[in-house]
C-alpha positions in Angstrom: 75.8 26.8 -42.5 75.2 23.2 -43.6 73.2 22.5 -40.4 70.9 25.5 -41.1 70.4 24.2 -44.7 69.6 20.7 -43.4 67.1 22.0 -40.9 65.5 24.2 -43.6 65.3 21.2 -45.9 63.6 19.1 -43.2 61.2 21.9 -42.5 60.5 22.2 -46.2 59.8 18.5 -46.5 57.5 18.6 -43.4 55.6 21.5 -44.9 55.3 19.7 -48.2 54.0 16.6 -46.5 51.5 18.6 -44.4 50.4 20.7 -47.4 49.7 17.8 -49.8 47.5 14.8 -49.9 46.7 12.1 -52.5 43.2 11.0 -53.5 42.8 7.4 -54.7 40.2 6.6 -57.3 38.8 4.1 -54.8 38.2 6.8 -52.2 35.7 9.6 -51.5 37.2 12.7 -49.9 36.0 15.7 -47.8 38.2 18.7 -47.4 37.5 20.6 -44.1 38.4 24.2 -43.4 38.5 25.0 -39.7 36.1 22.1 -39.1 33.6 23.0 -41.8 33.1 21.2 -45.1 35.0 23.1 -47.8 35.1 20.6 -50.7 33.8 17.1 -51.4 34.5 14.5 -54.0 37.9 15.8 -55.2 39.3 14.3 -58.3 41.9 11.5 -57.9 45.5 12.7 -57.8 47.7 15.1 -55.8 46.1 18.0 -54.0 47.3 20.9 -51.8 45.9 22.1 -48.4 46.9 24.6 -45.8 48.4 23.0 -42.7 46.5 23.5 -39.5 43.7 25.1 -41.3 42.6 22.3 -43.6 42.2 18.6 -42.8 41.0 15.7 -45.0 38.7 12.7 -44.3 38.8 9.7 -46.6 35.8 7.3 -47.1 35.4 4.1 -49.1 34.0 4.6 -52.6 33.7 0.9 -53.4 30.6 -1.2 -52.9 30.5 -2.6 -49.3 28.7 -5.6 -47.9 26.4 -5.3 -44.9 26.0 -8.7 -43.2 22.9 -8.7 -41.0 22.5 -11.4 -38.3 19.6 -13.8 -39.0 16.4 -12.6 -37.6 12.8 -14.0 -37.1 9.9 -12.7 -39.1 6.2 -13.5 -39.1 4.3 -14.5 -42.2 0.7 -13.6 -42.8 -0.4 -16.8 -41.2 1.6 -16.0 -38.0 4.3 -18.6 -38.8 7.9 -17.8 -37.8 10.7 -17.9 -40.3 14.4 -17.3 -39.7 15.8 -15.2 -42.5 19.5 -14.7 -43.2 20.1 -11.7 -45.6 22.6 -9.1 -46.6 22.8 -5.8 -48.5 25.3 -4.2 -50.9 25.7 -0.4 -50.4 28.0 2.4 -51.1 28.4 6.1 -50.2 26.7 8.2 -52.8 26.7 11.7 -51.3 29.8 11.9 -49.1 28.8 15.3 -47.6 25.3 14.1 -46.6 26.9 10.9 -45.3 29.2 12.8 -43.0 26.4 15.1 -41.8 24.0 12.2 -41.1 26.5 9.8 -39.5 29.5 11.9 -38.6 31.4 9.8 -41.0 31.1 6.6 -39.0 30.5 3.6 -41.3 29.4 1.5 -38.3 26.7 4.0 -37.4 25.5 4.0 -41.1 25.4 0.2 -41.2 23.4 0.0 -37.9 20.8 2.4 -39.3 20.7 0.6 -42.6 20.3 -2.8 -40.8 17.3 -1.4 -38.9 15.7 0.0 -42.0 16.1 -3.4 -43.8 14.8 -5.4 -40.9 11.6 -3.2 -40.8 11.2 -3.7 -44.5 11.6 -7.4 -44.3 9.1 -7.6 -41.4 6.5 -5.6 -43.4 7.1 -7.7 -46.6 7.0 -11.1 -44.9 3.8 -10.2 -43.2 2.1 -9.9 -46.6 2.8 -13.5 -47.7 2.1 -17.0 -46.5 4.7 -19.5 -45.6 4.5 -21.5 -48.8 4.9 -18.4 -50.8 8.0 -17.0 -49.1 9.7 -20.5 -49.1 8.8 -21.4 -52.7 8.9 -18.4 -55.0 8.4 -14.9 -53.7 12.0 -14.2 -52.6 12.8 -11.9 -55.6 9.6 -10.0 -55.1 10.4 -9.5 -51.3 14.0 -8.5 -51.9 13.0 -6.0 -54.6 10.2 -4.5 -52.4 12.5 -4.2 -49.4 15.2 -2.4 -51.5 12.7 -0.1 -53.1 11.2 0.8 -49.7 14.6 1.5 -48.1 16.0 3.6 -51.0 14.5 6.9 -49.8 15.6 6.4 -46.2 19.1 5.3 -47.3 19.3 8.4 -49.5 18.9 10.6 -46.4 22.0 8.9 -45.1 23.9 9.8 -48.3 24.2 6.2 -49.3 22.7 4.0 -52.1 21.4 0.5 -51.7 22.8 -1.4 -54.6 21.1 -4.7 -53.8 19.4 -6.7 -51.0 19.7 -10.5 -51.1 18.3 -13.3 -49.0 20.8 -16.1 -48.3 18.5 -18.6 -46.9 15.1 -19.0 -45.1 15.0 -21.5 -42.3 12.1 -22.7 -40.3 12.0 -23.1 -36.5 11.7 -26.7 -35.3 8.0 -26.4 -34.4 7.2 -24.8 -37.8 9.3 -27.4 -39.6 7.4 -30.2 -38.0 4.1 -28.6 -38.9 5.2 -28.0 -42.5 6.5 -31.6 -42.7 3.2 -33.0 -41.5 1.3 -30.9 -43.9 3.5 -31.9 -46.8 3.3 -35.5 -45.8 -0.5 -35.3 -45.7 -0.6 -33.6 -49.1 1.7 -36.3 -50.6 -0.5 -39.0 -49.2 -3.5 -37.4 -50.7 -1.9 -37.2 -54.1 -0.7 -40.8 -53.8 -4.2 -42.0 -52.9 -5.6 -40.0 -55.8 -3.1 -41.7 -58.2 -3.8 -45.0 -56.7 -7.6 -44.6 -57.1 -7.1 -43.5 -60.7 -4.9 -46.5 -61.3 -7.4 -48.9 -59.8 -10.1 -47.3 -61.9 -8.1 -47.7 -65.1 -7.2 -51.3 -64.1 -10.9 -52.1 -63.7 -11.6 -50.5 -67.0 -8.8 -52.5 -68.7 -9.9 -55.7 -67.0 -13.5 -55.2 -68.0 -12.5 -54.5 -71.6 -10.3 -57.6 -71.6 -13.1 -59.8 -70.2 -15.5 -58.5 -72.8 -13.0 -59.1 -75.6 -12.3 -62.6 -74.1 -16.0 -63.5 -74.1 -16.4 -62.3 -77.7 -13.3 -64.2 -78.8 -14.5 -67.4 -77.1 -18.0 -67.1 -78.5 -16.6 -66.5 -81.9 -14.2 -69.4 -81.6 -17.1 -71.7 -80.3 -19.2 -70.6 -83.2 -16.5 -71.3 -85.7 -15.7 -74.7 -84.1 -19.4 -75.7 -84.2 -19.5 -74.7 -87.8 -16.4 -76.7 -88.6 -17.7 -79.6 -86.5 -21.0 -79.5 -88.3 -19.3 -79.5 -91.7 -17.1 -82.4 -90.5 -20.0 -84.4 -89.2 -21.9 -83.8 -92.4 -18.9 -84.9 -94.4 -18.4 -88.0 -92.2 -22.0 -88.9 -92.6 -21.7 -88.6 -96.4 -18.5 -90.7 -96.3 -20.2 -93.3 -94.1 -23.2 -93.3 -96.3 -21.1 -93.8 -99.4 -19.1 -96.6 -97.7 -22.3 -98.3 -96.4 -23.8 -98.2 -99.9 -20.6 -99.5 -101.5 -20.3 -102.6 -99.2 -23.0 -103.2 -96.7 -21.3 -106.3 -95.2 -18.0 -104.7 -94.7 -19.6 -101.6 -93.1 -21.6 -103.9 -90.8 -18.4 -105.7 -89.8 -16.5 -102.5 -89.3 -19.2 -101.1 -87.0 -19.2 -104.3 -85.0 -15.5 -104.1 -84.5 -15.8 -100.5 -83.3 -18.5 -101.6 -80.9 -16.3 -104.5 -79.6 -13.4 -102.1 -79.1 -15.5 -99.5 -77.2 -17.4 -102.0 -75.1 -14.8 -104.7 -74.2 -12.5 -102.6 -72.2 -11.0 -103.1 -68.8 -9.7 -106.2 -67.1 -13.0 -107.4 -65.7 -15.9 -106.4 -67.9 -19.1 -108.2 -67.3 -22.0 -108.3 -69.8 -25.4 -109.9 -69.4 -26.6 -110.6 -72.9 -28.3 -113.3 -74.9 -25.7 -115.3 -76.8 -27.9 -115.3 -79.8 -27.9 -111.5 -79.8 -27.0 -109.8 -83.0 -24.0 -108.2 -81.2 -22.1 -111.5 -81.1 -22.9 -112.6 -84.7 -19.3 -112.2 -85.9 -18.1 -114.4 -83.0 -20.2 -117.3 -84.3 -19.7 -116.8 -88.0 -17.0 -114.7 -89.7 -19.4 -113.8 -92.3 -21.8 -112.4 -89.7 -24.7 -114.7 -90.6 -26.9 -115.6 -87.6 -28.9 -118.8 -87.2 -32.1 -117.0 -88.3 -30.4 -115.8 -91.5 -28.8 -119.2 -92.4 -30.6 -121.3 -95.1 
């Protein structure tokens, strides 16, 4: 009796296990009846099913990442670039997803990857190398996502985002770009150098002109001051000569002696009776012709 009850309990547990299933909020569910889709997107919680008649398939409801191997694309100027990009996607219509891919996520990712590669190829062909490297990434990513949305919808999925990780250049393209950048930098440097030399010449010319003006003004002022000084000296000498003619004559002779009798071996050929030596003969400066 107890054995029969135990067997019945085990059978009951097995039936309960086979007749129930739990849906997590992170999952999308399809309920099949004899191989055909009966219900989709059941609410999270505990649900019942008929054993051997119904079966359940679970799919990821969260956003998934599709990592695509780096690939080469041509720009509008036929330059190769190596693009590493990825996509964020999720199952939107689980019934359509199952019908389009037989519920195989790998199959869906392969088809999405091909769609995105085609979109990248078309978009990169519209831009030059400088544009895709410098500032058109957001435009390209947005255009690729928009172009792939309709095709992805046919798979029952939604493309949440498409992002470019990095854009690399092949070695031959890198060398070409480097040479072009170097030439451009040299051109800019030469332009700056030419402008600097032009400005230096302008400053030097202005400085020379100002220097000439300053020197001319200084010379004019010095000549005016010298003229005033000479006039004043002449007046003073005239007043001194008028005050004492003998002393003035003596002073002028002393100045003449000092300026003339210089050096260790000065030789003069002059008449001893010359007026130049009158103070050597007579302290009063009276020559023989002037004596009484």
